[in-house]
Structures are given as structure tokens and as C-alpha cells.
C-alpha positions in Angstrom: -4.8 -2.9 139.3 -4.3 0.4 140.5 -7.6 2.2 140.1 -5.9 5.6 141.2 -7.2 5.4 144.7 -6.7 3.5 147.9 -10.1 3.3 150.1 -10.3 7.0 150.5 -6.8 8.2 149.5 -5.2 8.8 145.9 -2.3 7.0 144.7 0.1 9.6 145.0 -0.7 10.0 148.8 -0.9 6.3 149.2 2.3 5.6 147.5 4.7 8.7 148.0 4.5 8.2 143.7 1.9 7.3 141.1 1.9 3.1 141.6 3.5 -0.1 142.7 5.3 -0.9 139.0 9.0 0.6 140.0 8.5 -1.1 143.3 9.1 -4.4 141.6 13.1 -3.7 141.2 13.6 -3.9 144.7 12.3 -7.5 144.8 14.3 -8.1 141.6 11.2 -8.7 139.3 10.4 -7.4 136.2 7.5 -5.4 135.7 5.6 -3.3 133.5 3.1 -1.0 133.6 -0.4 -1.1 131.4 -3.3 0.7 130.2 -6.2 -1.3 132.4 -8.8 -0.2 130.3 -7.3 -1.1 127.1 -8.8 -4.5 126.5 -5.7 -5.4 123.4 -2.7 -3.7 125.9 -3.8 -6.0 128.8 -4.2 -8.9 126.6 -0.6 -8.2 124.5 1.1 -7.4 128.2 -0.2 -10.3 129.6 0.9 -12.8 126.9 4.2 -11.7 126.8 4.5 -11.5 130.8 3.6 -14.7 130.8 6.2 -15.8 128.0 8.8 -14.0 129.7 8.2 -15.9 133.3 7.5 -19.4 131.5 11.1 -19.1 129.9 13.1 -17.2 132.8 11.0 -19.0 135.7 10.8 -15.5 137.0 7.8 -13.6 138.5 6.5 -10.7 136.7 4.7 -7.6 138.0 1.6 -6.1 136.1 0.4 -2.7 137.0 -3.0 -2.4 135.3 -3.7 1.6 135.2 -7.5 2.2 135.2 -10.5 3.3 137.6 -12.4 2.5 140.2 -16.1 3.9 139.3 -18.4 2.1 142.1 -17.1 2.7 146.3 -14.4 0.8 147.6 -16.9 -1.1 149.8 -20.0 -0.7 151.1 -18.7 1.5 153.8 -17.0 4.2 151.8 -18.5 7.2 150.3 -16.1 7.9 147.4 -18.1 11.3 146.8 -16.0 12.1 150.3 -13.0 12.4 147.9 -13.5 12.6 144.6 -16.4 14.3 142.5 -19.1 12.9 140.7 -17.9 14.7 137.8 -15.0 13.0 137.7 -16.6 9.8 138.1 -19.3 10.0 135.6 -16.4 11.0 132.6 -14.6 8.0 133.5 -17.7 5.9 133.2 -18.8 7.0 130.4 -15.3 8.3 128.2 -13.2 5.7 129.3 -14.6 2.5 131.0 -12.8 -1.0 129.6 -16.3 -2.0 128.4 -17.3 0.9 126.9 -13.8 1.5 124.9 -14.2 -1.9 123.5 -17.5 -1.3 122.4 -16.8 1.4 120.2 -14.0 0.1 119.1 -16.2 -3.2 117.8 -18.6 -1.0 116.6 -16.4 1.0 114.6 -14.9 -1.6 112.7 -18.2 -3.3 112.2 -18.1 -6.3 114.4 -20.8 -5.6 116.7 -23.7 -3.1 116.8 -27.1 -2.0 119.1 -29.1 -4.8 117.4 -26.9 -7.5 118.1 -26.1 -5.6 121.9 -29.9 -5.9 122.5 -30.4 -9.6 121.5 -27.5 -10.1 123.5 -28.4 -8.7 126.8 -31.9 -10.2 126.1 -30.9 -13.7 126.0 -28.3 -13.7 129.0 -31.0 -11.9 130.7 -33.2 -15.4 130.1 -30.5 -17.3 130.9 -29.5 -15.6 134.4 -33.1 -15.7 135.4 -33.6 -19.5 134.2 -30.9 -20.6 136.4 -31.7 -18.4 139.3 -35.2 -20.3 139.1 -33.6 -23.4 138.7 -31.7 -22.7 142.0 -34.8 -21.2 144.1 -37.1 -24.4 143.1 
């Protein structure tokens, strides 16, 4: 997954390019680059890569272009090398969960009421599992 940054360096500086997909050629591998925030594009790419890998008995590198909203690690303060506005944009406008949610809502496959009900159900399940482990 290419999330645009190494721990504190943009991928352009880290790779002297825009990613790793093209490097597969040097290893004799097939590769493809996909919008990692697009659920359907990722599913299609992985399905196709799997088919190629099985039929040809060869590896396929898939570079998923995405964005890391959180810090890289507990010792990383990503605000030192990217703005809060940038992080907020990706979190609000282009996150994989948000994009899929908007698609489902637009196609009347999911709504806020279902989301709230599901969140409550899952919350109960998580709490029950924690209590079961504690007791």
C-alpha cells in the first residue's frame, strides 16, 4: 500500500518517483497500480492479479494508492510534514470507508438508520466479548 509518505518523507522524495509499481519490471514481475481508496477497483485488481498469478505461476505486485490519515507510529508526529487541512481532506472526502458509504447510500443500499443500528449491535458484541475475556 502506498499511502503517500514514508515515516516523515513524501514518496516522491523516498523513491525518487511516485511509487514502487514500475520497479517490479526490474524483478521480471507484472504489476499494476490501483486507487486503493476505491473498494471496487481494489476488488477487481486483486481478482485479476490472482487469476494471472495462478494461471502463470508468477507473482504480481499490486500498488494500492491510498492515504495514511493517522501517524506512522507512536513516535511520529505527522503534523511536522503535512498539514491538518490535508489530513482532514483525505479523512472527510476520500477515505475508502467514506467513499463506499456514499456509494451505498446513493444506490439506496445503506442509510443512516441502518448504520446507527449496526453500530449499536456491533458495540454490544464488542462489549460482550471484552467482558467475556475479563471474567
